[in-house]
PQR file with spaces between the fields and no chain letter, atoms N, CA, C, O and H, PARSE charges and radii, in Angstrom:
ATOM       1  N    MET     1      21.521  -18.484  -31.923 -0.4000 1.5000
ATOM       2  CA   MET     1      20.325  -17.690  -31.681 -0.0000 2.0000
ATOM       3  C    MET     1      19.532  -18.320  -30.534  0.5500 1.7000
ATOM       4  O    MET     1      19.185  -19.500  -30.578 -0.5500 1.4000
ATOM       5  N    ASN     2      19.253  -17.518  -29.517 -0.4000 1.5000
ATOM       6  CA   ASN     2      18.505  -17.974  -28.357 -0.0000 2.0000
ATOM       7  C    ASN     2      17.070  -17.452  -28.485  0.5500 1.7000
ATOM       8  O    ASN     2      16.835  -16.248  -28.387 -0.5500 1.4000
ATOM       9  H    ASN     2      19.534  -16.559  -29.481  0.4000 1.0000
ATOM      10  N    ILE     3      16.134  -18.341  -28.699 -0.4000 1.5000
ATOM      11  CA   ILE     3      14.737  -17.949  -28.912 -0.0000 2.0000
ATOM      12  C    ILE     3      14.152  -17.304  -27.660  0.5500 1.7000
ATOM      13  O    ILE     3      13.358  -16.369  -27.764 -0.5500 1.4000
ATOM      14  H    ILE     3      16.325  -19.319  -28.778  0.4000 1.0000
ATOM      15  N    TYR     4      14.533  -17.792  -26.473 -0.4000 1.5000
ATOM      16  CA   TYR     4      14.011  -17.213  -25.234 -0.0000 2.0000
ATOM      17  C    TYR     4      14.433  -15.749  -25.095  0.5500 1.7000
ATOM      18  O    TYR     4      13.620  -14.912  -24.704 -0.5500 1.4000
ATOM      19  H    TYR     4      15.178  -18.551  -26.389  0.4000 1.0000
ATOM      20  N    ARG     5      15.669  -15.433  -25.405 -0.4000 1.5000
ATOM      21  CA   ARG     5      16.130  -14.035  -25.330 -0.0000 2.0000
ATOM      22  C    ARG     5      15.402  -13.161  -26.338  0.5500 1.7000
ATOM      23  O    ARG     5      15.069  -12.014  -26.041 -0.5500 1.4000
ATOM      24  H    ARG     5      16.330  -16.113  -25.723  0.4000 1.0000
ATOM      25  N    GLU     6      15.156  -13.687  -27.512 -0.4000 1.5000
ATOM      26  CA   GLU     6      14.395  -12.942  -28.519 -0.0000 2.0000
ATOM      27  C    GLU     6      12.984  -12.657  -28.012  0.5500 1.7000
ATOM      28  O    GLU     6      12.455  -11.566  -28.220 -0.5500 1.4000
ATOM      29  H    GLU     6      15.426  -14.619  -27.754  0.4000 1.0000
ATOM      30  N    PHE     7      12.383  -13.631  -27.352 -0.4000 1.5000
ATOM      31  CA   PHE     7      11.049  -13.448  -26.781 -0.0000 2.0000
ATOM      32  C    PHE     7      11.074  -12.398  -25.678  0.5500 1.7000
ATOM      33  O    PHE     7      10.166  -11.570  -25.604 -0.5500 1.4000
ATOM      34  H    PHE     7      12.813  -14.518  -27.183  0.4000 1.0000
ATOM      35  N    GLN     8      12.088  -12.413  -24.821 -0.4000 1.5000
ATOM      36  CA   GLN     8      12.192  -11.446  -23.728 -0.0000 2.0000
ATOM      37  C    GLN     8      12.284  -10.019  -24.246  0.5500 1.7000
ATOM      38  O    GLN     8      11.800   -9.103  -23.582 -0.5500 1.4000
ATOM      39  H    GLN     8      12.825  -13.086  -24.882  0.4000 1.0000
ATOM      40  N    ARG     9      12.878   -9.803  -25.387 -0.4000 1.5000
ATOM      41  CA   ARG     9      12.977   -8.455  -25.955 -0.0000 2.0000
ATOM      42  C    ARG     9      11.620   -7.887  -26.339  0.5500 1.7000
ATOM      43  O    ARG     9      11.468   -6.669  -26.441 -0.5500 1.4000
ATOM      44  H    ARG     9      13.272  -10.547  -25.927  0.4000 1.0000
ATOM      45  N    LEU    10      10.638   -8.744  -26.552 -0.4000 1.5000
ATOM      46  CA   LEU    10       9.292   -8.291  -26.902 -0.0000 2.0000
ATOM      47  C    LEU    10       8.507   -7.786  -25.699  0.5500 1.7000
ATOM      48  O    LEU    10       7.555   -7.020  -25.846 -0.5500 1.4000
ATOM      49  H    LEU    10      10.762   -9.733  -26.470  0.4000 1.0000
ATOM      50  N    ILE    11       8.909   -8.218  -24.512 -0.4000 1.5000
ATOM      51  CA   ILE    11       8.197   -7.854  -23.292 -0.0000 2.0000
ATOM      52  C    ILE    11       8.771   -6.554  -22.735  0.5500 1.7000
ATOM      53  O    ILE    11       9.979   -6.461  -22.519 -0.5500 1.4000
ATOM      54  H    ILE    11       9.682   -8.841  -24.392  0.4000 1.0000
ATOM      55  N    PRO    12       7.919   -5.540  -22.495 -0.5600 1.5000
ATOM      56  CA   PRO    12       8.428   -4.284  -21.944  0.2800 2.0000
ATOM      57  C    PRO    12       9.022   -4.488  -20.546  0.5500 1.7000
ATOM      58  O    PRO    12       8.516   -5.291  -19.763 -0.5500 1.4000
ATOM      59  N    THR    13      10.093   -3.757  -20.242 -0.4000 1.5000
ATOM      60  CA   THR    13      10.719   -3.875  -18.929 -0.0000 2.0000
ATOM      61  C    THR    13       9.966   -3.069  -17.871  0.5500 1.7000
ATOM      62  O    THR    13      10.025   -3.403  -16.688 -0.5500 1.4000
ATOM      63  H    THR    13      10.504   -3.104  -20.879  0.4000 1.0000
ATOM      64  N    ASP    14       9.271   -2.032  -18.275 -0.4000 1.5000
ATOM      65  CA   ASP    14       8.488   -1.216  -17.346 -0.0000 2.0000
ATOM      66  C    ASP    14       7.014   -1.585  -17.469  0.5500 1.7000
ATOM      67  O    ASP    14       6.470   -1.652  -18.571 -0.5500 1.4000
ATOM      68  H    ASP    14       9.223   -1.761  -19.237  0.4000 1.0000
ATOM      69  N    ARG    15       6.380   -1.823  -16.333 -0.4000 1.5000
ATOM      70  CA   ARG    15       4.959   -2.167  -16.339 -0.0000 2.0000
ATOM      71  C    ARG    15       4.120   -0.969  -16.730  0.5500 1.7000
ATOM      72  O    ARG    15       4.485    0.173  -16.452 -0.5500 1.4000
ATOM      73  H    ARG    15       6.822   -1.769  -15.437  0.4000 1.0000
ATOM      74  N    LEU    16       3.000   -1.229  -17.370 -0.4000 1.5000
ATOM      75  CA   LEU    16       2.031   -0.190  -17.701 -0.0000 2.0000
ATOM      76  C    LEU    16       1.020   -0.128  -16.571  0.5500 1.7000
ATOM      77  O    LEU    16       0.330   -1.109  -16.293 -0.5500 1.4000
ATOM      78  H    LEU    16       2.703   -2.157  -17.596  0.4000 1.0000
ATOM      79  N    LEU    17       0.933    1.026  -15.918 -0.4000 1.5000
ATOM      80  CA   LEU    17       0.022    1.231  -14.800 -0.0000 2.0000
ATOM      81  C    LEU    17      -1.060    2.220  -15.204  0.5500 1.7000
ATOM      82  O    LEU    17      -0.891    2.985  -16.154 -0.5500 1.4000
ATOM      83  H    LEU    17       1.493    1.823  -16.144  0.4000 1.0000
ATOM      84  N    ALA    18      -2.154    2.202  -14.490 -0.4000 1.5000
ATOM      85  CA   ALA    18      -3.227    3.175  -14.698 -0.0000 2.0000
ATOM      86  C    ALA    18      -3.608    3.757  -13.349  0.5500 1.7000
ATOM      87  O    ALA    18      -3.570    3.064  -12.333 -0.5500 1.4000
ATOM      88  H    ALA    18      -2.292    1.581  -13.718  0.4000 1.0000
ATOM      89  N    GLY    19      -3.975    5.031  -13.342 -0.4000 1.5000
ATOM      90  CA   GLY    19      -4.373    5.673  -12.091 -0.0000 2.0000
ATOM      91  C    GLY    19      -5.076    6.981  -12.337  0.5500 1.7000
ATOM      92  O    GLY    19      -5.190    7.434  -13.476 -0.5500 1.4000
ATOM      93  H    GLY    19      -4.006    5.594  -14.168  0.4000 1.0000
ATOM      94  N    ASP    20      -5.551    7.594  -11.261 -0.4000 1.5000
ATOM      95  CA   ASP    20      -6.270    8.864  -11.320 -0.0000 2.0000
ATOM      96  C    ASP    20      -5.313   10.026  -11.094  0.5500 1.7000
ATOM      97  O    ASP    20      -4.597   10.059  -10.093 -0.5500 1.4000
ATOM      98  H    ASP    20      -5.459    7.226  -10.335  0.4000 1.0000
ATOM      99  N    VAL    21      -5.298   10.973  -12.015 -0.4000 1.5000
ATOM     100  CA   VAL    21      -4.462   12.164  -11.867 -0.0000 2.0000
ATOM     101  C    VAL    21      -5.125   13.072  -10.831  0.5500 1.7000
ATOM     102  O    VAL    21      -6.272   13.485  -11.000 -0.5500 1.4000
ATOM     103  H    VAL    21      -5.880   10.946  -12.828  0.4000 1.0000
ATOM     104  N    THR    22      -4.397   13.378   -9.763 -0.4000 1.5000
ATOM     105  CA   THR    22      -4.968   14.192   -8.687 -0.0000 2.0000
ATOM     106  C    THR    22      -4.417   15.609   -8.648  0.5500 1.7000
ATOM     107  O    THR    22      -5.045   16.499   -8.074 -0.5500 1.4000
ATOM     108  H    THR    22      -3.465   13.043   -9.626  0.4000 1.0000
ATOM     109  N    ALA    23      -3.239   15.833   -9.257 -0.4000 1.5000
ATOM     110  CA   ALA    23      -2.653   17.178   -9.224 -0.0000 2.0000
ATOM     111  C    ALA    23      -1.605   17.330  -10.311  0.5500 1.7000
ATOM     112  O    ALA    23      -0.942   16.370  -10.704 -0.5500 1.4000
ATOM     113  H    ALA    23      -2.729   15.109   -9.723  0.4000 1.0000
ATOM     114  N    HIS    24      -1.470   18.565  -10.789 -0.4000 1.5000
ATOM     115  CA   HIS    24      -0.341   18.955  -11.648 -0.0000 2.0000
ATOM     116  C    HIS    24       0.586   19.799  -10.783  0.5500 1.7000
ATOM     117  O    HIS    24       0.142   20.729  -10.109 -0.5500 1.4000
ATOM     118  H    HIS    24      -2.008   19.345  -10.470  0.4000 1.0000
ATOM     119  N    ASN    25       1.860   19.474  -10.803 -0.4000 1.5000
ATOM     120  CA   ASN    25       2.833   20.163   -9.967 -0.0000 2.0000
ATOM     121  C    ASN    25       3.597   21.206  -10.785  0.5500 1.7000
ATOM     122  O    ASN    25       3.652   21.120  -12.012 -0.5500 1.4000
ATOM     123  H    ASN    25       2.221   18.719  -11.350  0.4000 1.0000
ATOM     124  N    ALA    26       4.178   22.178  -10.111 -0.4000 1.5000
ATOM     125  CA   ALA    26       4.858   23.293  -10.769 -0.0000 2.0000
ATOM     126  C    ALA    26       6.097   22.870  -11.552  0.5500 1.7000
ATOM     127  O    ALA    26       6.539   23.598  -12.440 -0.5500 1.4000
ATOM     128  H    ALA    26       4.133   22.249   -9.114  0.4000 1.0000
ATOM     129  N    ASP    27       6.667   21.705  -11.239 -0.4000 1.5000
ATOM     130  CA   ASP    27       7.888   21.267  -11.917 -0.0000 2.0000
ATOM     131  C    ASP    27       7.630   20.413  -13.156  0.5500 1.7000
ATOM     132  O    ASP    27       8.554   19.779  -13.667 -0.5500 1.4000
ATOM     133  H    ASP    27       6.308   21.113  -10.517  0.4000 1.0000
ATOM     134  N    GLY    28       6.386   20.385  -13.648 -0.4000 1.5000
ATOM     135  CA   GLY    28       6.067   19.616  -14.852 -0.0000 2.0000
ATOM     136  C    GLY    28       5.683   18.180  -14.596  0.5500 1.7000
ATOM     137  O    GLY    28       5.545   17.396  -15.535 -0.5500 1.4000
ATOM     138  H    GLY    28       5.636   20.900  -13.232  0.4000 1.0000
ATOM     139  N    THR    29       5.507   17.823  -13.338 -0.4000 1.5000
ATOM     140  CA   THR    29       5.108   16.460  -12.991 -0.0000 2.0000
ATOM     141  C    THR    29       3.634   16.438  -12.592  0.5500 1.7000
ATOM     142  O    THR    29       3.009   17.483  -12.412 -0.5500 1.4000
ATOM     143  H    THR    29       5.619   18.460  -12.575  0.4000 1.0000
ATOM     144  N    SER    30       3.100   15.242  -12.458 -0.4000 1.5000
ATOM     145  CA   SER    30       1.730   15.051  -11.987 -0.0000 2.0000
ATOM     146  C    SER    30       1.727   14.050  -10.855  0.5500 1.7000
ATOM     147  O    SER    30       2.589   13.173  -10.791 -0.5500 1.4000
ATOM     148  H    SER    30       3.607   14.393  -12.604  0.4000 1.0000
ATOM     149  N    THR    31       0.765   14.178   -9.964 -0.4000 1.5000
ATOM     150  CA   THR    31       0.571   13.232   -8.886 -0.0000 2.0000
ATOM     151  C    THR    31      -0.584   12.324   -9.284  0.5500 1.7000
ATOM     152  O    THR    31      -1.653   12.793   -9.673 -0.5500 1.4000
ATOM     153  H    THR    31       0.065   14.891  -10.017  0.4000 1.0000
ATOM     154  N    VAL    32      -0.353   11.007   -9.180 -0.4000 1.5000
ATOM     155  CA   VAL    32      -1.342   10.028   -9.624 -0.0000 2.0000
ATOM     156  C    VAL    32      -1.612    9.028   -8.497  0.5500 1.7000
ATOM     157  O    VAL    32      -0.682    8.482   -7.903 -0.5500 1.4000
ATOM     158  H    VAL    32       0.516   10.626   -8.864  0.4000 1.0000
ATOM     159  N    ASP    33      -2.898    8.793   -8.211 -0.4000 1.5000
ATOM     160  CA   ASP    33      -3.302    7.777   -7.235 -0.0000 2.0000
ATOM     161  C    ASP    33      -3.535    6.474   -7.978  0.5500 1.7000
ATOM     162  O    ASP    33      -4.254    6.435   -8.975 -0.5500 1.4000
ATOM     163  H    ASP    33      -3.654    9.236   -8.694  0.4000 1.0000
ATOM     164  N    LEU    34      -2.916    5.403   -7.480 -0.4000 1.5000
ATOM     165  CA   LEU    34      -3.054    4.088   -8.092 -0.0000 2.0000
ATOM     166  C    LEU    34      -4.190    3.315   -7.424  0.5500 1.7000
ATOM     167  O    LEU    34      -4.488    3.556   -6.254 -0.5500 1.4000
ATOM     168  H    LEU    34      -2.331    5.435   -6.670  0.4000 1.0000
ATOM     169  N    PRO    35      -4.825    2.394   -8.141 -0.5600 1.5000
ATOM     170  CA   PRO    35      -5.950    1.644   -7.562  0.2800 2.0000
ATOM     171  C    PRO    35      -5.571    0.813   -6.333  0.5500 1.7000
ATOM     172  O    PRO    35      -6.418    0.570   -5.473 -0.5500 1.4000
ATOM     173  N    ALA    36      -4.322    0.378   -6.239 -0.4000 1.5000
ATOM     174  CA   ALA    36      -3.898   -0.433   -5.096 -0.0000 2.0000
ATOM     175  C    ALA    36      -3.684    0.402   -3.837  0.5500 1.7000
ATOM     176  O    ALA    36      -3.429   -0.146   -2.765 -0.5500 1.4000
ATOM     177  H    ALA    36      -3.634    0.575   -6.937  0.4000 1.0000
ATOM     178  N    GLY    37      -3.785    1.722   -3.961 -0.4000 1.5000
ATOM     179  CA   GLY    37      -3.677    2.581   -2.794 -0.0000 2.0000
ATOM     180  C    GLY    37      -2.438    3.444   -2.741  0.5500 1.7000
ATOM     181  O    GLY    37      -2.335    4.298   -1.860 -0.5500 1.4000
ATOM     182  H    GLY    37      -3.992    2.168   -4.832  0.4000 1.0000
ATOM     183  N    GLY    38      -1.495    3.259   -3.642 -0.4000 1.5000
ATOM     184  CA   GLY    38      -0.283    4.064   -3.640 -0.0000 2.0000
ATOM     185  C    GLY    38      -0.447    5.360   -4.409  0.5500 1.7000
ATOM     186  O    GLY    38      -1.396    5.531   -5.174 -0.5500 1.4000
ATOM     187  H    GLY    38      -1.579    2.565   -4.357  0.4000 1.0000
ATOM     188  N    THR    39       0.488    6.266   -4.197 -0.4000 1.5000
ATOM     189  CA   THR    39       0.539    7.533   -4.919 -0.0000 2.0000
ATOM     190  C    THR    39       1.913    7.666   -5.539  0.5500 1.7000
ATOM     191  O    THR    39       2.922    7.410   -4.881 -0.5500 1.4000
ATOM     192  H    THR    39       1.259    6.127   -3.575  0.4000 1.0000
ATOM     193  N    VAL    40       1.963    8.069   -6.817 -0.4000 1.5000
ATOM     194  CA   VAL    40       3.241    8.266   -7.495 -0.0000 2.0000
ATOM     195  C    VAL    40       3.278    9.651   -8.119  0.5500 1.7000
ATOM     196  O    VAL    40       2.247   10.243   -8.439 -0.5500 1.4000
ATOM     197  H    VAL    40       1.144    8.277   -7.351  0.4000 1.0000
ATOM     198  N    ARG    41       4.496   10.148   -8.279 -0.4000 1.5000
ATOM     199  CA   ARG    41       4.719   11.423   -8.955 -0.0000 2.0000
ATOM     200  C    ARG    41       5.451   11.098  -10.250  0.5500 1.7000
ATOM     201  O    ARG    41       6.538   10.519  -10.227 -0.5500 1.4000
ATOM     202  H    ARG    41       5.333    9.668   -8.019  0.4000 1.0000
ATOM     203  N    VAL    42       4.853   11.473  -11.386 -0.4000 1.5000
ATOM     204  CA   VAL    42       5.378   11.089  -12.692 -0.0000 2.0000
ATOM     205  C    VAL    42       5.563   12.320  -13.574  0.5500 1.7000
ATOM     206  O    VAL    42       4.948   13.361  -13.346 -0.5500 1.4000
ATOM     207  H    VAL    42       3.971   11.943  -11.405  0.4000 1.0000
ATOM     208  N    LEU    43       6.425   12.181  -14.591 -0.4000 1.5000
ATOM     209  CA   LEU    43       6.654   13.265  -15.532 -0.0000 2.0000
ATOM     210  C    LEU    43       5.465   13.445  -16.459  0.5500 1.7000
ATOM     211  O    LEU    43       4.838   12.467  -16.865 -0.5500 1.4000
ATOM     212  H    LEU    43       6.924   11.335  -14.777  0.4000 1.0000
ATOM     213  N    GLY    44       5.154   14.683  -16.793 -0.4000 1.5000
ATOM     214  CA   GLY    44       4.108   14.976  -17.756 -0.0000 2.0000
ATOM     215  C    GLY    44       2.848   15.530  -17.131  0.5500 1.7000
ATOM     216  O    GLY    44       2.512   15.239  -15.983 -0.5500 1.4000
ATOM     217  H    GLY    44       5.663   15.477  -16.463  0.4000 1.0000
ATOM     218  N    GLN    45       2.151   16.349  -17.933 -0.4000 1.5000
ATOM     219  CA   GLN    45       0.877   16.928  -17.505 -0.0000 2.0000
ATOM     220  C    GLN    45      -0.129   16.864  -18.648  0.5500 1.7000
ATOM     221  O    GLN    45      -1.004   17.724  -18.756 -0.5500 1.4000
ATOM     222  H    GLN    45       2.424   16.585  -18.865  0.4000 1.0000
ATOM     223  N    GLY    46      -0.011   15.854  -19.497 -0.4000 1.5000
ATOM     224  CA   GLY    46      -0.854   15.735  -20.673 -0.0000 2.0000
ATOM     225  C    GLY    46      -2.259   15.233  -20.415  0.5500 1.7000
ATOM     226  O    GLY    46      -3.079   15.207  -21.333 -0.5500 1.4000
ATOM     227  H    GLY    46       0.699   15.156  -19.410  0.4000 1.0000
ATOM     228  N    VAL    47      -2.557   14.833  -19.193 -0.4000 1.5000
ATOM     229  CA   VAL    47      -3.878   14.339  -18.831 -0.0000 2.0000
ATOM     230  C    VAL    47      -4.442   15.255  -17.750  0.5500 1.7000
ATOM     231  O    VAL    47      -3.746   15.599  -16.795 -0.5500 1.4000
ATOM     232  H    VAL    47      -1.891   14.853  -18.447  0.4000 1.0000
ATOM     233  N    ALA    48      -5.700   15.645  -17.905 -0.4000 1.5000
ATOM     234  CA   ALA    48      -6.326   16.592  -16.982 -0.0000 2.0000
ATOM     235  C    ALA    48      -6.494   15.998  -15.588  0.5500 1.7000
ATOM     236  O    ALA    48      -6.649   14.788  -15.426 -0.5500 1.4000
ATOM     237  H    ALA    48      -6.265   15.365  -18.682  0.4000 1.0000
ATOM     238  N    VAL    49      -6.461   16.871  -14.592 -0.4000 1.5000
ATOM     239  CA   VAL    49      -6.714   16.464  -13.206 -0.0000 2.0000
ATOM     240  C    VAL    49      -8.139   15.917  -13.130  0.5500 1.7000
ATOM     241  O    VAL    49      -9.069   16.523  -13.660 -0.5500 1.4000
ATOM     242  H    VAL    49      -6.335   17.854  -14.723  0.4000 1.0000
ATOM     243  N    GLY    50      -8.305   14.775  -12.471 -0.4000 1.5000
ATOM     244  CA   GLY    50      -9.602   14.130  -12.370 -0.0000 2.0000
ATOM     245  C    GLY    50      -9.819   13.051  -13.410  0.5500 1.7000
ATOM     246  O    GLY    50     -10.803   12.315  -13.342 -0.5500 1.4000
ATOM     247  H    GLY    50      -7.549   14.283  -12.040  0.4000 1.0000
ATOM     248  N    SER    51      -8.914   12.946  -14.373 -0.4000 1.5000
ATOM     249  CA   SER    51      -9.006   11.916  -15.406 -0.0000 2.0000
ATOM     250  C    SER    51      -8.055   10.769  -15.082  0.5500 1.7000
ATOM     251  O    SER    51      -7.194   10.887  -14.209 -0.5500 1.4000
ATOM     252  H    SER    51      -8.115   13.544  -14.429  0.4000 1.0000
ATOM     253  N    LYS    52      -8.221    9.672  -15.788 -0.4000 1.5000
ATOM     254  CA   LYS    52      -7.344    8.522  -15.610 -0.0000 2.0000
ATOM     255  C    LYS    52      -6.209    8.586  -16.629  0.5500 1.7000
ATOM     256  O    LYS    52      -6.382    9.094  -17.736 -0.5500 1.4000
ATOM     257  H    LYS    52      -8.920    9.576  -16.496  0.4000 1.0000
ATOM     258  N    ALA    53      -5.041    8.061  -16.237 -0.4000 1.5000
ATOM     259  CA   ALA    53      -3.869    8.099  -17.109 -0.0000 2.0000
ATOM     260  C    ALA    53      -3.152    6.762  -17.093  0.5500 1.7000
ATOM     261  O    ALA    53      -3.145    6.060  -16.082 -0.5500 1.4000
ATOM     262  H    ALA    53      -4.900    7.649  -15.337  0.4000 1.0000
ATOM     263  N    PHE    54      -2.542    6.412  -18.237 -0.4000 1.5000
ATOM     264  CA   PHE    54      -1.626    5.288  -18.307 -0.0000 2.0000
ATOM     265  C    PHE    54      -0.234    5.810  -17.997  0.5500 1.7000
ATOM     266  O    PHE    54       0.160    6.861  -18.503 -0.5500 1.4000
ATOM     267  H    PHE    54      -2.548    6.982  -19.058  0.4000 1.0000
ATOM     268  N    ILE    55       0.525    5.080  -17.163 -0.4000 1.5000
ATOM     269  CA   ILE    55       1.864    5.481  -16.734 -0.0000 2.0000
ATOM     270  C    ILE    55       2.826    4.337  -17.048  0.5500 1.7000
ATOM     271  O    ILE    55       2.540    3.174  -16.765 -0.5500 1.4000
ATOM     272  H    ILE    55       0.205    4.226  -16.752  0.4000 1.0000
ATOM     273  N    GLN    56       3.964    4.684  -17.634 -0.4000 1.5000
ATOM     274  CA   GLN    56       4.996    3.678  -17.891 -0.0000 2.0000
ATOM     275  C    GLN    56       6.352    4.351  -17.829  0.5500 1.7000
ATOM     276  O    GLN    56       6.556    5.407  -18.428 -0.5500 1.4000
ATOM     277  H    GLN    56       4.197    5.629  -17.864  0.4000 1.0000
ATOM     278  N    GLY    57       7.269    3.749  -17.114 -0.4000 1.5000
ATOM     279  CA   GLY    57       8.619    4.291  -17.012 -0.0000 2.0000
ATOM     280  C    GLY    57       8.687    5.638  -16.321  0.5500 1.7000
ATOM     281  O    GLY    57       9.572    6.440  -16.619 -0.5500 1.4000
ATOM     282  H    GLY    57       7.104    2.891  -16.628  0.4000 1.0000
ATOM     283  N    GLY    58       7.771    5.899  -15.403 -0.4000 1.5000
ATOM     284  CA   GLY    58       7.792    7.163  -14.670 -0.0000 2.0000
ATOM     285  C    GLY    58       7.246    8.345  -15.442  0.5500 1.7000
ATOM     286  O    GLY    58       7.456    9.491  -15.047 -0.5500 1.4000
ATOM     287  H    GLY    58       7.052    5.247  -15.161  0.4000 1.0000
ATOM     288  N    LYS    59       6.534    8.082  -16.558 -0.4000 1.5000
ATOM     289  CA   LYS    59       5.962    9.148  -17.387 -0.0000 2.0000
ATOM     290  C    LYS    59       4.503    8.845  -17.690  0.5500 1.7000
ATOM     291  O    LYS    59       4.092    7.685  -17.729 -0.5500 1.4000
ATOM     292  H    LYS    59       6.363    7.150  -16.879  0.4000 1.0000
ATOM     293  N    ILE    60       3.725    9.902  -17.905 -0.4000 1.5000
ATOM     294  CA   ILE    60       2.361    9.725  -18.387 -0.0000 2.0000
ATOM     295  C    ILE    60       2.451    9.407  -19.870  0.5500 1.7000
ATOM     296  O    ILE    60       3.040   10.162  -20.644 -0.5500 1.4000
ATOM     297  H    ILE    60       4.059   10.844  -17.874  0.4000 1.0000
ATOM     298  N    VAL    61       1.857    8.273  -20.261 -0.4000 1.5000
ATOM     299  CA   VAL    61       1.896    7.832  -21.655 -0.0000 2.0000
ATOM     300  C    VAL    61       0.702    8.377  -22.420  0.5500 1.7000
ATOM     301  O    VAL    61       0.855    8.908  -23.519 -0.5500 1.4000
ATOM     302  H    VAL    61       1.379    7.660  -19.633  0.4000 1.0000
ATOM     303  N    SER    62      -0.498    8.246  -21.838 -0.4000 1.5000
ATOM     304  CA   SER    62      -1.714    8.730  -22.492 -0.0000 2.0000
ATOM     305  C    SER    62      -2.862    8.699  -21.505  0.5500 1.7000
ATOM     306  O    SER    62      -2.725    8.217  -20.380 -0.5500 1.4000
ATOM     307  H    SER    62      -0.623    7.815  -20.945  0.4000 1.0000
ATOM     308  N    GLU    63      -3.995    9.221  -21.945 -0.4000 1.5000
ATOM     309  CA   GLU    63      -5.191    9.180  -21.120 -0.0000 2.0000
ATOM     310  C    GLU    63      -5.767    7.767  -21.173  0.5500 1.7000
ATOM     311  O    GLU    63      -5.748    7.121  -22.220 -0.5500 1.4000
ATOM     312  H    GLU    63      -4.105    9.613  -22.858  0.4000 1.0000
ATOM     313  N    ALA    64      -6.275    7.298  -20.046 -0.4000 1.5000
ATOM     314  CA   ALA    64      -6.869    5.970  -19.954 -0.0000 2.0000
ATOM     315  C    ALA    64      -8.388    6.108  -19.926  0.5500 1.7000
ATOM     316  O    ALA    64      -8.904    7.111  -19.433 -0.5500 1.4000
ATOM     317  H    ALA    64      -6.291    7.823  -19.196  0.4000 1.0000
ATOM     318  N    PRO    65      -9.106    5.124  -20.442 -0.5600 1.5000
ATOM     319  CA   PRO    65     -10.567    5.185  -20.395  0.2800 2.0000
ATOM     320  C    PRO    65     -11.071    5.050  -18.962  0.5500 1.7000
ATOM     321  O    PRO    65     -10.472    4.351  -18.145 -0.5500 1.4000
ATOM     322  N    ALA    66     -12.159    5.716  -18.672 -0.4000 1.5000
ATOM     323  CA   ALA    66     -12.771    5.648  -17.340 -0.0000 2.0000
ATOM     324  C    ALA    66     -13.754    4.491  -17.320  0.5500 1.7000
ATOM     325  O    ALA    66     -14.944    4.679  -17.575 -0.5500 1.4000
ATOM     326  H    ALA    66     -12.646    6.284  -19.335  0.4000 1.0000
ATOM     327  N    LEU    67     -13.264    3.290  -17.019 -0.4000 1.5000
ATOM     328  CA   LEU    67     -14.099    2.097  -16.990 -0.0000 2.0000
ATOM     329  C    LEU    67     -14.403    1.681  -15.555  0.5500 1.7000
ATOM     330  O    LEU    67     -13.645    1.989  -14.636 -0.5500 1.4000
ATOM     331  H    LEU    67     -12.298    3.136  -16.813  0.4000 1.0000
ATOM     332  N    SER    68     -15.491    0.996  -15.379 -0.4000 1.5000
ATOM     333  CA   SER    68     -15.841    0.478  -14.056 -0.0000 2.0000
ATOM     334  C    SER    68     -14.960   -0.719  -13.734  0.5500 1.7000
ATOM     335  O    SER    68     -14.608   -1.497  -14.620 -0.5500 1.4000
ATOM     336  H    SER    68     -16.107    0.746  -16.127  0.4000 1.0000
ATOM     337  N    THR    69     -14.607   -0.862  -12.469 -0.4000 1.5000
ATOM     338  CA   THR    69     -13.817   -2.012  -12.048 -0.0000 2.0000
ATOM     339  C    THR    69     -14.626   -2.813  -11.037  0.5500 1.7000
ATOM     340  O    THR    69     -15.412   -2.261  -10.267 -0.5500 1.4000
ATOM     341  H    THR    69     -14.893   -0.230  -11.749  0.4000 1.0000
ATOM     342  N    TYR    70     -14.417   -4.119  -11.059 -0.4000 1.5000
ATOM     343  CA   TYR    70     -15.105   -5.022  -10.141 -0.0000 2.0000
ATOM     344  C    TYR    70     -14.087   -5.939   -9.497  0.5500 1.7000
ATOM     345  O    TYR    70     -13.130   -6.365  -10.143 -0.5500 1.4000
ATOM     346  H    TYR    70     -13.779   -4.566  -11.685  0.4000 1.0000
ATOM     347  N    GLU    71     -14.286   -6.239   -8.241 -0.4000 1.5000
ATOM     348  CA   GLU    71     -13.413   -7.161   -7.536 -0.0000 2.0000
ATOM     349  C    GLU    71     -14.246   -8.364   -7.126  0.5500 1.7000
ATOM     350  O    GLU    71     -15.283   -8.230   -6.477 -0.5500 1.4000
ATOM     351  H    GLU    71     -15.063   -5.893   -7.716  0.4000 1.0000
ATOM     352  N    ILE    72     -13.773   -9.539   -7.514 -0.4000 1.5000
ATOM     353  CA   ILE    72     -14.493  -10.770   -7.215 -0.0000 2.0000
ATOM     354  C    ILE    72     -13.585  -11.675   -6.382  0.5500 1.7000
ATOM     355  O    ILE    72     -12.437  -11.920   -6.752 -0.5500 1.4000
ATOM     356  H    ILE    72     -12.930   -9.648   -8.041  0.4000 1.0000
ATOM     357  N    THR    73     -14.096  -12.163   -5.271 -0.4000 1.5000
ATOM     358  CA   THR    73     -13.344  -13.087   -4.425 -0.0000 2.0000
ATOM     359  C    THR    73     -13.797  -14.503   -4.727  0.5500 1.7000
ATOM     360  O    THR    73     -14.986  -14.820   -4.695 -0.5500 1.4000
ATOM     361  H    THR    73     -15.029  -11.964   -4.970  0.4000 1.0000
ATOM     362  N    VAL    74     -12.816  -15.346   -5.021 -0.4000 1.5000
ATOM     363  CA   VAL    74     -13.125  -16.738   -5.356 -0.0000 2.0000
ATOM     364  C    VAL    74     -12.675  -17.645   -4.237  0.5500 1.7000
ATOM     365  O    VAL    74     -12.844  -18.861   -4.322 -0.5500 1.4000
ATOM     366  H    VAL    74     -11.850  -15.089   -5.047  0.4000 1.0000
């Protein structure tokens, strides 16, 4: 039994991202703007345009809370 491999199985392989839904497309996908400046097209239309969404594995997982973000330079 390899404890490190067991630990790795607990970590998701796809990162959980959050972004602003900007459009619903005719093919069942949504366009999402990411905070870092990128735009992605993901499966699902379960979150309204103008709201924030959690994205994982190329799909909308759920609606994300609209929280304020701050950037601090150290």
